[in-house]
C-alpha positions in Angstrom: 72.6 92.9 114.4 74.2 96.4 113.5 71.5 98.7 112.1 73.5 102.4 112.2 77.0 103.4 113.0 78.0 106.8 114.2 81.3 107.9 113.3 83.9 109.9 114.9 87.1 111.5 113.5 89.5 113.3 116.0 87.1 115.4 118.7 84.1 115.7 116.0 81.3 113.5 115.2 82.2 112.8 111.3 78.6 111.5 110.4 76.3 108.4 110.3 76.5 105.3 108.2 73.3 103.3 107.8 71.8 100.8 105.0 68.9 102.9 103.0 66.3 100.9 100.1 69.2 98.2 99.8 72.0 100.6 99.6 74.8 102.3 102.2 74.5 105.9 102.8 76.5 108.2 104.8 75.6 111.7 106.2 78.3 114.3 107.5 77.2 115.6 110.8 76.1 119.5 110.3 78.8 120.8 113.2 81.7 118.6 111.2 80.8 120.4 107.8 81.7 123.9 109.4 85.1 122.8 110.2 86.5 123.0 107.0 88.2 119.8 107.0 87.9 117.4 104.1 88.2 113.7 105.0 87.9 112.5 101.6 88.4 115.6 99.3 87.7 114.0 96.1 84.6 112.2 96.2 83.2 113.5 99.5 83.0 117.2 99.5 81.5 118.1 103.0 79.7 120.9 101.3 77.6 118.1 100.4 76.1 116.4 103.2 74.8 112.9 102.0 76.8 110.3 99.9 76.4 106.8 98.6 78.7 105.0 96.0 76.5 101.8 95.5 78.2 101.1 92.2 81.8 100.5 93.5 83.1 97.5 93.4 81.5 95.1 96.2 84.1 92.9 97.0 87.0 95.7 97.6 84.4 98.5 99.3 81.5 96.3 100.6 79.1 98.8 99.3 80.6 101.9 101.5 82.1 105.0 100.4 86.3 104.5 100.4 86.7 106.9 103.1 84.9 104.4 105.5 85.8 101.1 103.7 89.6 101.9 103.8 89.0 100.7 107.8 87.4 96.9 106.8 90.1 94.4 106.9 91.6 92.3 104.3 91.6 88.5 104.3 93.0 88.0 107.7 91.3 90.5 109.6 88.1 89.1 107.7 88.9 85.5 109.0 89.5 86.8 112.8 85.9 88.8 112.2 84.4 86.1 111.4 85.6 83.7 114.3 84.5 86.3 116.5 81.3 86.8 115.5 80.8 82.9 115.3 82.0 82.2 119.2 79.0 84.6 120.0 77.0 82.7 118.1 76.4 84.4 114.8 76.6 82.8 111.4 79.3 84.6 110.0 77.4 84.6 106.6 75.0 87.0 108.2 77.7 89.9 109.1 77.5 93.3 107.4 79.7 95.9 106.9 78.3 97.7 109.9 78.7 94.5 112.0 82.4 95.1 111.0 82.7 98.4 111.9 81.5 97.5 115.3 83.9 94.9 115.9 86.5 97.3 114.4 85.5 100.3 117.1 88.1 102.3 118.2 90.9 100.2 117.1 91.1 100.8 113.6 94.0 102.2 111.4 94.0 105.7 111.1 91.5 108.4 113.2 87.9 107.2 112.7 86.0 105.5 115.6 83.2 103.6 115.1 80.1 103.5 117.7 78.5 101.4 118.7 81.8 99.2 119.4 82.0 95.6 120.8 84.0 95.2 124.0 86.6 92.8 123.1 89.2 93.0 126.3 86.9 92.6 129.3 88.2 89.8 131.2 91.3 88.5 129.5 93.6 89.1 132.9 97.1 89.6 132.4 97.8 92.0 129.8 101.0 91.1 129.0 101.3 88.3 126.2 103.9 86.1 124.9 105.0 85.7 121.5 104.1 82.5 120.9 100.5 83.4 122.3 100.1 85.7 119.6 101.4 83.4 116.8 99.6 80.3 117.9 96.5 82.1 118.1 96.9 83.5 114.8 97.7 80.3 113.3 94.5 78.9 114.7 92.5 81.4 113.0 93.8 80.5 109.7 93.3 76.6 110.3 90.2 74.7 109.0 89.2 73.7 112.1 86.8 75.7 114.5 89.4 77.3 117.1 86.5 79.6 118.7 87.0 77.8 122.4 90.7 77.9 122.0 91.1 81.8 121.1 91.4 84.3 123.8 93.7 87.1 122.8 93.5 87.4 118.8 90.1 88.8 118.9 91.8 91.8 120.4 95.0 92.3 118.4 94.2 90.4 115.2 91.1 92.0 113.3 91.7 95.3 112.3 94.7 95.4 110.2 94.9 95.4 106.2 96.6 92.6 104.0 96.4 88.8 103.4 99.3 87.6 105.8 98.8 87.2 109.5 99.4 90.7 111.9 98.7 92.0 115.1 98.0 95.6 116.0 99.9 95.2 119.1 101.5 97.1 122.0 105.5 96.4 121.9 107.9 97.8 124.7 110.9 97.8 122.5 113.5 97.8 125.6 111.8 94.7 127.3 110.6 92.9 124.3 107.1 92.7 126.0 103.6 92.7 124.1 100.7 93.6 125.5 96.9 94.9 124.5 96.3 97.2 127.0 95.9 100.9 126.0 97.5 101.8 129.6 100.6 100.1 129.1 101.4 103.3 126.9 102.4 104.7 130.4 104.9 101.9 130.9 106.9 102.4 128.2 105.1 100.6 125.6 103.8 102.1 121.9 101.4 101.0 119.0 103.3 98.6 116.8 102.2 96.4 114.1 103.5 93.2 114.3 103.9 90.5 111.2 103.8 87.2 112.0 106.4 84.6 110.1 105.4 80.9 109.0 101.4 81.6 109.1 100.5 81.5 105.6 98.9 78.0 104.9 101.7 76.8 102.2 104.5 78.1 105.1 103.2 75.0 107.3 104.3 76.7 110.4 107.9 76.7 109.2 109.8 80.3 108.8 109.9 82.1 105.5 112.1 84.9 103.9 109.3 86.9 103.8 109.2 89.2 106.9 113.0 89.1 107.0 113.3 90.5 103.6 110.4 93.0 104.2 112.8 94.3 107.3 115.8 94.5 105.0 113.7 96.4 102.5 112.7 98.9 105.3 116.3 99.7 105.8 117.0 99.9 102.1 114.1 102.4 101.3 115.3 104.7 104.5 118.6 104.3 103.0 117.2 105.8 99.5 115.8 109.0 101.5 112.4 107.7 101.8 110.1 108.3 105.0 110.3 104.8 107.0 108.6 104.3 110.1 110.5 102.6 113.3 111.1 98.6 112.7 112.4 96.1 114.7 112.2 92.2 114.8 112.1 89.5 117.1 114.1 86.5 115.8 113.4 83.4 117.4 116.2 80.1 117.9 114.0 78.1 115.0 114.6 80.4 112.7 111.3 82.2 113.0 111.7 86.2 111.9 108.8 88.3 112.7 109.0 91.9 111.5 107.8 94.9 113.6 106.9 98.5 112.3 105.7 101.5 114.6 102.3 102.8 113.7 102.2 106.2 112.1 98.7 106.5 112.7 99.5 106.9 116.5 102.0 108.6 118.6 102.0 109.1 122.2 101.7 112.8 123.6 104.6 113.4 126.0 102.8 115.3 128.5 99.6 113.4 128.9 100.7 110.1 128.2 98.0 109.6 126.1 97.5 108.1 122.4 96.9 110.5 119.4 95.4 109.3 116.4 96.2 110.2 112.7 93.6 110.3 110.0 95.0 108.2 106.8 93.4 107.4 103.6 94.7 105.2 101.0 95.1 105.9 97.5 92.5 103.4 96.7 89.9 105.2 99.1 90.7 108.7 97.9 90.5 107.8 94.4 87.9 104.7 94.5 90.0 103.0 93.0 89.5 99.0 93.1 93.1 97.8 94.4 92.4 94.6 93.1 91.7 96.0 89.6 95.5 95.7 88.0 96.9 98.3 86.1 93.7 100.4 86.8 95.8 103.6 87.8 99.1 104.8 86.4 101.7 106.8 88.6 100.7 110.0 86.6 97.3 109.4 88.0 98.6 108.9 91.4 101.0 111.6 91.7 98.4 114.2 90.3 95.9 113.3 92.6 98.7 113.5 95.3 99.5 116.9 94.3 95.9 118.0 94.0 95.4 117.0 97.2 98.3 118.1 99.3 98.9 121.5 97.6 102.6 120.6 97.4 105.4 119.6 95.0 107.5 118.5 97.9 104.9 115.9 98.8 104.7 114.8 95.2 108.4 114.5 94.8 108.1 112.3 98.1 105.9 109.7 96.0 107.9 109.9 92.9 111.0 108.6 95.1 108.7 105.7 96.5 107.9 105.0 93.0 111.6 105.0 91.7 112.1 102.6 94.7 109.6 100.1 93.5 110.7 100.1 90.5 114.3 99.6 91.4 113.6 97.4 94.0 111.2 95.0 91.8 108.0 95.9 94.2 105.3 95.0 92.2 103.0 94.6 95.4 102.4 98.5 94.6 98.8 98.8 94.5 96.8 101.8 95.7 96.2 100.4 99.3 99.7 100.0 99.7 100.4 104.4 99.5 98.7 106.4 101.9 98.1 110.1 102.7 97.3 111.8 106.3 95.2 114.8 107.3 96.3 116.2 110.4 93.8 118.1 113.1 93.9 121.4 111.0 92.9 119.6 107.7 96.3 119.6 105.7 97.2 116.6 103.8 100.5 114.7 103.4 102.4 111.5 102.2 102.4 109.0 104.9 105.4 107.4 105.6 106.3 104.2 103.5 105.1 100.6 104.1 105.0 97.2 102.8 107.9 97.3 100.7 108.8 93.8 99.6 110.7 92.4 96.7 108.0 90.0 94.4 108.8 87.5 91.9 107.0 87.8 88.2 104.5 84.8 89.2 101.1 84.1 90.0 99.3 87.7 91.0 102.3 89.2 90.1 102.8 87.5 86.5 101.8 91.2 84.7 104.3 93.2 86.8 103.4 96.6 88.8 100.1 96.9 90.0 100.1 100.8 88.8 101.6 101.4 85.5 104.6 103.4 84.9 103.7 105.4 81.9 101.3 103.1 81.0 104.0 100.2 81.4 103.7 97.3 83.9 107.1 95.4 83.1 110.3 96.5 81.2 110.4 99.7 82.4 113.1 102.0 81.4 114.9 105.2 83.0 112.9 106.9 80.0 109.3 106.0 81.0 110.4 107.3 84.8 111.6 110.3 83.4 108.5 110.4 81.6 106.2 110.3 84.7 108.7 113.1 85.8 107.9 115.6 83.0 104.4 115.2 83.3 104.6 116.3 86.9 107.0 118.9 86.3 109.6 117.5 88.2 113.0 118.5 86.6 115.2 115.8 85.0 118.0 116.5 87.4 115.9 116.1 90.2 114.4 112.7 89.0 118.0 111.6 87.8 119.1 112.3 91.7 116.6 110.2 92.9 117.3 107.6 90.5 121.3 107.7 91.7 120.0 107.7 95.5 117.9 104.6 95.0 120.6 103.0 92.9 122.9 103.6 95.5 121.1 102.3 98.3 120.2 99.0 96.4 123.5 98.0 96.0 123.8 97.4 99.9 121.1 94.6 99.8 123.6 91.7 99.8 125.7 93.0 102.7 122.3 93.0 104.5 120.9 89.7 103.5 124.2 88.4 104.9 123.9 90.4 108.0 120.2 89.4 109.0 120.7 85.6 108.3 119.0 85.9 104.7 121.7 84.5 102.7 122.7 81.4 105.4 118.9 80.5 105.4 117.6 80.9 102.1 120.1 80.8 99.5 117.8 79.6 96.6 115.6 82.9 97.6 118.2 85.2 97.8 119.7 84.2 94.2 116.1 84.6 92.8 116.4 88.5 94.2 119.7 89.0 93.0 118.3 87.5 89.4 115.1 90.0 89.9 117.1 93.2 90.9 119.7 92.2 88.0 116.7 92.7 85.5 115.6 95.8 86.5 118.5 97.9 86.6 118.9 101.1 84.3 
């Protein structure tokens, strides 16, 4: 299996990753150290060549530095990778983080690229894929049966995205509604999107659910609230299935060359070496302070504060440290990424303790005084903070109109009633 990985960032060799005496060690390439860029500024300064963090939580970081572990997918992507290696005769239990990075190759989120890479698209024939094929192969990955002989496409689109629910990193032509896995399709009007499937969690039993529909609505509400939201879309089937699409902000297409360009993206989890599964281990004061330090910008900090206000007022308890990211351009300058994974959450199960990141050291029953206290700690004026609160409150008034427009009210009246009650509890 994979013994070492060479890592690239933009046009540079970033460095090398290998196992040494039972721990993973990363070493920056000497030429990259001269660029002045800091791809992981808080814990992996390029002035020091070698880095290793064996004490980080192994489940969340896989023994790797946050800079690199950010590229390894969560539950669903890991399932795909295990199925892939099983299909080529490799025991899934023997797969190492280096093998996962080899699988990801050049297809990961952000600008990091890994070599040697597995070849996954040869012999697939027609590059256009029907939505049902995408959905059905993703369903097989999550089934208890061994689907290795029936899966054909999913290894090319399904193993690089984060999160627990099934999704596809895919090329999409919004005008024609067609999907593709071939990079050359960008010359025919395709661009890079993330497709989130309806009805594929085991408890969904292949039936339509409200969650992707609601995430689309929340993308509209976040935009109305003045938050930077990527382009979003959806595909609704006659069966009621509602698949959510979001354009990837880590990819863009150069208008002149018609080639894909990449953007280096790091989650707050990676940048702060914070275990995103360790609930309430961060406060928004910590997060916003780090953003201010890394970006050097009060404006970027204010944008992140607006996201915090939206999370509080929109009852989004899924605000862990992997759901907020920064981007570094080719000049080494950092900024807040567009928002993503904005969802309504109930107060049950994993979310019974409230927000994953605390607000003024509180995860529930957050008041206006709490969010103003966070603003004060970050030198955000009270008037600016109150204006943001008003902006978000005004935007959220429109949620029931969107719920009616996009079929949520008619199809899931019980869910709408639950959301109405939840949002009513957080108004201040």
